[in-house]
C-alpha positions in Angstrom: -82.5 -17.3 -92.5 -80.9 -13.9 -92.4 -79.9 -14.6 -88.6 -78.1 -17.7 -89.6 -76.3 -16.0 -92.4 -75.0 -13.2 -90.1 -74.0 -15.6 -87.3 -72.1 -17.8 -89.9 -70.5 -14.6 -91.1 -69.5 -13.5 -87.6 -68.1 -16.7 -86.7 -65.9 -16.7 -90.0 -64.7 -13.1 -89.3 -63.9 -14.2 -85.7 -61.8 -17.2 -87.1 -60.1 -15.2 -89.6 -59.4 -12.6 -86.9 -57.9 -15.4 -84.9 -55.8 -17.0 -87.4 -54.3 -13.8 -88.6 -53.5 -12.9 -84.9 -51.8 -16.4 -84.4 -49.7 -15.9 -87.7 -48.4 -12.6 -86.4 -47.7 -13.7 -83.0 -46.1 -17.0 -84.2 -43.9 -15.9 -87.1 -41.7 -18.0 -89.3 -38.1 -17.0 -88.7 -35.1 -17.7 -91.0 -31.7 -17.2 -89.3 -28.2 -17.8 -90.4 -24.9 -16.6 -89.3 -21.2 -16.7 -90.2 -18.1 -15.8 -88.5 -15.7 -13.8 -90.7 -12.0 -12.8 -90.5 -12.7 -9.2 -91.0 -13.7 -6.3 -88.9 -17.4 -5.2 -88.7 -16.5 -2.0 -90.7 -15.1 -4.2 -93.4 -18.2 -6.5 -93.5 -20.4 -3.3 -93.5 -18.3 -1.9 -96.4 -19.2 -4.9 -98.5 -22.9 -5.1 -97.3 -23.5 -1.3 -98.1 -21.6 -1.4 -101.4 -24.8 -2.3 -103.3 -23.6 -1.0 -106.7 -21.4 -4.0 -106.9 -24.1 -6.6 -105.8 -24.6 -7.9 -109.4 -20.9 -8.9 -109.5 -20.9 -11.3 -106.5 -24.1 -11.5 -104.8 -26.0 -14.8 -105.3 -29.1 -13.7 -103.4 -29.8 -9.9 -103.7 -28.6 -9.4 -107.2 -29.5 -5.8 -107.3 -30.2 -3.1 -104.9 -31.0 0.8 -105.4 -32.0 3.6 -103.2 -30.5 5.6 -100.4 -29.5 3.8 -97.0 -31.6 6.1 -94.8 -33.9 5.1 -92.2 -37.5 5.5 -93.5 -36.5 5.4 -97.1 -37.7 2.8 -99.6 -35.3 0.9 -101.5 -35.6 -1.5 -104.5 -34.1 -5.1 -104.1 -34.1 -7.7 -106.7 -33.9 -11.3 -105.1 -33.0 -14.5 -106.6 -34.0 -17.8 -105.2 -32.4 -21.3 -105.4 -34.5 -22.0 -108.6 -33.3 -18.9 -110.3 -36.6 -17.0 -110.1 -36.3 -13.3 -109.5 -38.6 -11.2 -107.4 -38.5 -7.4 -107.1 -39.7 -5.7 -104.0 -39.6 -2.4 -102.3 -39.0 -2.5 -98.5 -38.8 0.4 -96.1 -35.5 0.8 -94.1 -36.1 0.5 -90.3 -32.3 0.7 -89.3 -29.1 1.7 -91.0 -26.2 1.7 -88.4 -22.8 1.4 -90.2 -20.8 -1.6 -88.9 -23.8 -2.8 -87.0 -27.2 -3.3 -88.5 -29.2 -2.9 -91.8 -32.7 -3.8 -91.3 -35.9 -3.3 -93.5 -39.7 -4.4 -93.7 -41.2 -5.6 -96.9 -44.8 -6.3 -97.4 -46.9 -8.2 -99.9 -50.4 -6.6 -100.0 -51.6 -4.6 -96.9 -49.9 -5.2 -93.5 -50.9 -8.7 -92.0 -50.9 -10.5 -95.1 -47.3 -11.4 -95.6 -44.7 -9.1 -94.1 -40.8 -9.9 -94.1 -38.6 -7.9 -91.7 -35.0 -8.7 -92.8 -32.0 -7.9 -90.9 -28.2 -8.0 -91.3 -26.6 -7.5 -87.9 -22.8 -7.4 -87.4 -21.2 -8.4 -84.1 -17.6 -7.6 -83.2 -15.6 -10.8 -82.3 -12.1 -10.9 -80.6 -9.0 -10.5 -82.8 -10.6 -8.1 -85.2 -13.0 -10.7 -86.5 -16.9 -10.3 -86.8 -20.2 -12.3 -86.9 -22.7 -11.7 -89.5 -26.2 -12.7 -88.8 -28.9 -12.5 -91.5 -32.3 -13.0 -90.3 -35.9 -12.6 -91.6 -39.0 -12.7 -89.5 -42.2 -13.6 -91.5 -45.6 -12.6 -90.3 -49.0 -12.7 -91.8 -52.0 -14.7 -92.9 -50.3 -16.1 -96.1 -47.0 -17.1 -94.3 -48.0 -20.4 -93.0 -48.7 -21.6 -96.6 -45.3 -20.6 -97.8 -43.0 -21.6 -94.8 -41.7 -24.6 -96.5 -41.0 -22.8 -99.7 -39.2 -20.2 -97.8 -37.0 -22.7 -96.0 -36.2 -24.6 -99.3 -35.6 -21.5 -101.6 -34.8 -18.6 -99.6 -32.7 -19.8 -96.6 -30.0 -21.5 -98.7 -29.6 -18.1 -100.3 -28.9 -16.4 -97.0 -26.3 -18.8 -96.6 -24.7 -18.2 -100.0 -25.0 -14.4 -99.5 -23.4 -14.9 -96.0 -20.3 -16.7 -97.5 -20.2 -14.3 -100.4 -20.0 -11.3 -97.9 -17.4 -13.2 -95.9 -15.2 -13.9 -98.9 -15.3 -10.4 -100.2 -14.8 -8.7 -96.9 -11.6 -11.0 -96.2 -10.5 -10.2 -99.8 -10.7 -6.5 -99.1 -13.3 -6.3 -101.7 
C-alpha cells in the first residue's frame, strides 16, 4: 500500500515537472507593433514620462519607481473590462530610445511569469517602430491564455496608438 502511494506520488511529481517545463519552453506570446511618425527619442520621451500616464494611457494607468535596471517599479494595469491590477515588476533593461523591459511574477517563479518589453526601432525619414511584447511562462499560463488575448492584447494596441498620437503631437 505504501509503495503504491509513493509510486503514485512519484508519477504525479514527474508529470507536474514535465508540464511546468513544457509551459516554460512553450510560452504564450502577445506581440503588437505600430509605426510612428516620430523619432525613437520622441517615442521614448512619451514612454518614459510615466508621471503623465493617467492622463493618456489606456493600459498602464499608473507607473511609479525609478527607471534603473534592477529596480522594482509599481504598475497599475487596466484591462478591456476596466479591471485594474497592481503589480511590481523588476526592470531588466532601460535603454533610452531603444528598450524598456521588465519581468513580473505571480507567486514564485514558474507559476506565472510575464516578461514585458517595449522596443523602439529607428525607421527611415525620422520615423520609428514601437514593438510591445509580453512573453508569459509558467504552469498557470495555459489556463489564462484566452483571457490574456481577449483582455490584455487589445490594450497593447490601444497603448501603442496612444503613444504614437502623443509622440507625433510632441506630448
